[in-house]
Structure formats: structure tokens, C-alpha cells
Residue frames relative to the residue before (quaternion, step in Angstrom):
aa qw qx qy qz dx dy dz
M 1.0000 0.0000 0.0000 0.0000 0.00 0.00 0.00
R 0.3529 -0.7376 0.5464 0.1813 3.39 -1.07 0.82
R 0.3248 -0.7448 0.5502 0.1924 3.56 -0.91 0.87
L 0.4101 -0.6868 0.5389 0.2639 3.53 -1.06 0.77
A 0.3996 -0.7155 0.5216 0.2373 3.51 -0.89 0.95
K 0.3711 -0.7169 0.5442 0.2285 3.55 -0.92 0.91
A 0.4553 -0.6729 0.5115 0.2797 3.54 -1.04 0.85
K 0.4788 -0.6552 0.5026 0.2981 3.54 -1.04 0.80
P 0.4657 -0.6695 0.4885 0.3102 3.59 -0.90 0.81
Q 0.4528 -0.6806 0.5084 0.2706 3.57 -1.01 0.88
R 0.4080 -0.6998 0.5294 0.2521 3.57 -0.99 0.80
E 0.5202 -0.6303 0.4800 0.3189 3.54 -1.09 0.71
P 0.4166 -0.7073 0.5046 0.2674 3.61 -0.96 0.77
T 0.0081 0.8532 -0.5208 0.0270 3.58 0.59 1.13
I 0.5743 0.5904 -0.3902 0.4115 3.60 1.09 -0.56
A 0.6497 0.5094 -0.3214 0.4638 3.60 0.94 -0.81
L 0.6507 0.5109 -0.3105 0.4681 3.58 0.97 -0.81
I 0.6387 0.5151 -0.3192 0.4741 3.59 0.97 -0.81
N 0.6433 0.5218 -0.3252 0.4561 3.61 0.95 -0.80
I 0.6592 0.5053 -0.3131 0.4606 3.58 0.93 -0.86
V 0.6572 0.5006 -0.3102 0.4703 3.58 0.92 -0.88
F 0.6436 0.5189 -0.3183 0.4638 3.60 0.96 -0.80
L 0.6614 0.4981 -0.3090 0.4680 3.60 0.93 -0.84
M 0.6366 0.5120 -0.3294 0.4734 3.59 1.02 -0.72
L 0.6246 0.5389 -0.3305 0.4586 3.57 1.02 -0.79
V 0.6659 0.4923 -0.2969 0.4755 3.57 0.89 -0.94
F 0.6328 0.5397 -0.3332 0.4441 3.60 0.95 -0.86
F 0.7171 0.4462 -0.2703 0.4622 3.61 0.77 -0.97
M 0.6006 0.5387 -0.3682 0.4620 3.59 1.10 -0.53
V 0.6800 0.4737 -0.2888 0.4794 3.59 0.93 -0.87
A 0.6691 0.5051 -0.3059 0.4512 3.60 0.87 -0.93
G 0.6625 0.5159 -0.3093 0.4464 3.59 1.02 -0.69
T 0.7149 0.4394 -0.2660 0.4744 3.59 1.08 -0.54
L 0.5691 0.6168 -0.3911 0.3778 3.62 1.18 -0.21
A 0.6606 0.5030 -0.3157 0.4594 3.61 1.02 -0.70
Q 0.4162 -0.7013 0.5212 0.2515 3.56 -0.94 0.93
P 0.4667 -0.6756 0.4784 0.3115 3.60 -0.95 0.76
V 0.4847 -0.6447 0.5107 0.2976 3.54 -1.20 0.64
D 0.6017 -0.5756 0.4184 0.3627 3.56 -1.11 0.76
G 0.4725 -0.7202 0.4413 0.2516 3.60 -0.74 1.07
A 0.6369 0.5382 -0.3299 0.4427 3.60 1.14 -0.50
L 0.5913 0.5875 -0.3550 0.4233 3.58 1.26 -0.29
K 0.1486 -0.7681 0.6181 0.0767 3.60 -0.85 1.00
L 0.3071 -0.8019 0.4912 0.1462 3.57 -0.51 1.21
V 0.5493 -0.5720 0.4984 0.3503 3.52 -1.29 0.49
E 0.3110 -0.7636 0.5364 0.1803 3.61 -0.99 0.78
T 0.0129 -0.7575 0.6524 0.0191 3.55 -1.11 0.73
R 0.2960 -0.7508 0.5645 0.1729 3.55 -1.22 0.42
D 0.8604 0.1794 -0.1323 0.4584 3.55 -1.29 0.61
L 0.5481 0.5712 -0.4360 0.4281 3.59 0.96 0.77
D 0.3204 -0.7102 0.5873 0.2191 3.54 -1.11 0.70
G 0.0848 0.8119 -0.5718 0.0812 3.55 -0.93 0.84
A 0.3262 -0.7177 0.5776 0.2119 3.50 -1.34 0.10
A 0.5713 -0.5937 0.4406 0.3563 3.53 -1.16 0.58
P 0.3882 -0.7525 0.4872 0.2137 3.56 -0.90 0.90
P 0.2721 -0.7822 0.5327 0.1743 3.61 -0.47 1.06
D 0.8169 0.1401 -0.0480 0.5574 3.61 1.00 -0.79
A 0.1986 0.8031 -0.5358 0.1688 3.57 0.78 0.98
L 0.4328 -0.6441 0.5659 0.2785 3.52 -1.29 0.52
V 0.2502 -0.7958 0.5395 0.1144 3.58 -0.44 1.25
V 0.1190 -0.7818 0.6106 0.0418 3.57 -0.93 0.99
Y 0.2615 -0.7916 0.5405 0.1134 3.57 -0.61 1.19
P 0.7000 -0.4970 0.3025 0.4142 3.63 -1.19 0.39
D 0.6941 0.4638 -0.2820 0.4728 3.59 1.08 -0.62
G 0.6162 -0.5754 0.3370 0.4190 3.61 1.29 0.11
R 0.4760 0.6626 -0.4423 0.3724 3.57 1.30 -0.12
I 0.1715 -0.7880 0.5842 0.0912 3.61 -1.02 0.81
A 0.0469 -0.7860 0.6164 -0.0017 3.56 -1.14 0.71
H 0.1166 -0.7675 0.6277 0.0566 3.53 -1.18 0.69
R 0.8364 -0.0440 -0.0416 0.5447 3.55 -0.68 1.19
G 0.7215 -0.4610 0.2336 0.4609 3.57 1.04 0.85
I 0.6404 0.4917 -0.3278 0.4905 3.62 1.26 0.02
D 0.4330 -0.7023 0.5018 0.2598 3.58 -0.76 1.06
Q 0.2456 -0.7549 0.5967 0.1170 3.53 -1.09 0.87
T 0.5050 -0.6700 0.4507 0.3049 3.60 -0.99 0.78
D 0.7730 -0.1888 0.1192 0.5939 3.59 0.94 -0.86
A 0.6893 -0.5138 0.3323 0.3879 3.54 -1.30 0.37
A 0.6360 0.5441 -0.3397 0.4290 3.60 0.97 -0.82
E 0.6646 0.4883 -0.3068 0.4752 3.58 0.95 -0.84
F 0.6156 0.5453 -0.3422 0.4545 3.59 1.07 -0.73
V 0.6894 0.4694 -0.2830 0.4737 3.60 0.83 -0.96
A 0.6128 0.5591 -0.3508 0.4345 3.60 1.04 -0.71
G 0.6940 0.4782 -0.2729 0.4639 3.60 1.09 -0.63
L 0.5845 0.5888 -0.3704 0.4177 3.60 1.26 -0.07
S 0.4931 -0.6129 0.5189 0.3345 3.54 -1.25 0.46
E 0.6757 -0.4839 0.3516 0.4308 3.59 -1.25 0.26
E 0.6328 0.5349 -0.3233 0.4571 3.58 1.05 -0.74
E 0.6806 0.4785 -0.2825 0.4776 3.59 1.00 -0.84
K 0.6196 0.5483 -0.3406 0.4466 3.60 1.14 -0.57
A 0.5359 0.6376 -0.4029 0.3794 3.60 1.20 -0.39
L 0.8020 0.0251 0.0088 0.5967 3.61 1.07 -0.69
V 0.0297 -0.7790 0.6258 -0.0261 3.57 -0.61 1.19
R 0.2049 -0.7866 0.5745 0.0961 3.57 -0.76 1.09
L 0.1798 -0.7652 0.6124 0.0843 3.57 -0.96 0.97
L 0.1359 -0.7695 0.6221 0.0497 3.54 -0.96 0.94
P 0.0358 -0.8558 0.5160 0.0061 3.63 0.22 1.24
D 0.4873 -0.6154 0.5312 0.3187 3.53 -1.24 0.56
R 0.6054 -0.5875 0.4007 0.3574 3.58 -1.11 0.70
A 0.7072 0.4704 -0.2593 0.4597 3.62 1.03 -0.75
L 0.4476 0.6877 -0.4612 0.3377 3.61 1.23 -0.01
P 0.4522 -0.6870 0.4890 0.2907 3.62 -0.80 0.95
A 0.5737 -0.6221 0.4167 0.3321 3.57 -1.03 0.84
E 0.6170 0.5550 -0.3493 0.4351 3.61 1.02 -0.76
T 0.6480 0.5135 -0.3111 0.4686 3.57 1.01 -0.83
L 0.6568 0.5144 -0.3059 0.4588 3.56 0.97 -0.87
V 0.6663 0.4961 -0.3035 0.4667 3.59 0.93 -0.88
S 0.6771 0.4792 -0.3072 0.4665 3.62 0.91 -0.83
L 0.6319 0.5203 -0.3358 0.4661 3.60 1.05 -0.70
T 0.6345 0.5254 -0.3218 0.4667 3.58 1.00 -0.82
A 0.6590 0.4979 -0.3010 0.4766 3.59 0.96 -0.87
E 0.6416 0.5233 -0.3199 0.4606 3.59 1.00 -0.79
L 0.6355 0.5173 -0.3247 0.4723 3.59 1.01 -0.79
R 0.6583 0.5050 -0.3089 0.4650 3.60 0.96 -0.84
R 0.6523 0.5054 -0.3128 0.4704 3.60 0.97 -0.83
A 0.6772 0.5052 -0.2890 0.4501 3.58 1.06 -0.74
G 0.7016 -0.4948 0.2712 0.4351 3.61 1.22 -0.16
A 0.4676 0.6460 -0.4700 0.3783 3.59 1.24 0.06
Q 0.3731 -0.7587 0.4909 0.2101 3.57 -0.70 1.09
R 0.7982 0.0359 0.0220 0.6009 3.56 1.01 -0.82
V 0.1152 -0.7832 0.6096 0.0409 3.58 -0.85 1.00
V 0.0908 -0.8043 0.5873 -0.0074 3.58 -0.72 1.14
L 0.3035 -0.7359 0.5781 0.1796 3.56 -0.97 0.92
V 0.2093 -0.7618 0.6036 0.1074 3.56 -0.91 0.95
T 0.0223 -0.8111 0.5835 -0.0344 3.56 -0.77 1.09
Q 0.5390 -0.5970 0.4794 0.3510 3.54 -1.31 0.20
R 0.3977 -0.7148 0.5229 0.2396 3.56 -0.91 0.88
A 0.4533 -0.7010 0.4817 0.2665 3.58 -0.84 0.98
L 0.4487 -0.7192 0.4759 0.2344 3.57 -1.12 0.67
Q 0.5462 0.5977 -0.4386 0.3899 3.62 0.75 0.95
């Protein structure tokens, strides 16, 4: 009688899986270090039930009305918008301090629009409830 040969079990391709996990780890490490941290003295406005993304290049507005971009103080909104490319003018993100008066925020938004910003978006902190 002839015996049937048993097929060898195939090995799992664990090396490929390890490579993918390692590449994902490297990607998230790099992506996490590219975004500039927000100034710790800034207290953000809170909103609830909104989906949002962290602003890499937002225009920070302090309680006294002072504005800064990437840590550099800006003289006024018109000069800031003038320095942007057409692609960057399509969407300008504002990161206002919670103590900023609403009148100041509304006038700054209007000034940005007059200067050429096509769309102005307010970035707020999501509430923890």
C-alpha cells in the first residue's frame, strides 16, 4: 500500500506584517512631530459635538487682539493675508483665545475676508462630554 504524503503546512507571512506595523509606527512618529505645538498660555474656545482637525498653520488670536502665525507676531490681518499664496488664501484658520471679545473676533474675520481670504474657519477645543 502506498501512503499519501501529507502536505507541509504553510508558514504565516509574519515578516510582512511586522514590516507594515513598523512602517506605520514610523509614519505616526514623524507625523506627530511635524505639527507645531500651540502656545500653552492660550485657552481655546470650547464647542460640543463637532468634528475637527488640529490646525497646523492657524492664525493665533490672543485676548488683547494681538495675532501671531507660527509663533511670529503679525502687524495686521491685511498684511498677513498679503503674504499668503492663492492656495493658502482659500482657507484661513483662526485659533482665538477664549477671553477674546466677540467684537474683536468678528472685526478680525471681516478684515481677513476684505484682505482676500476666501474662507475663514474658527478652530475651537472640543469639550470632554
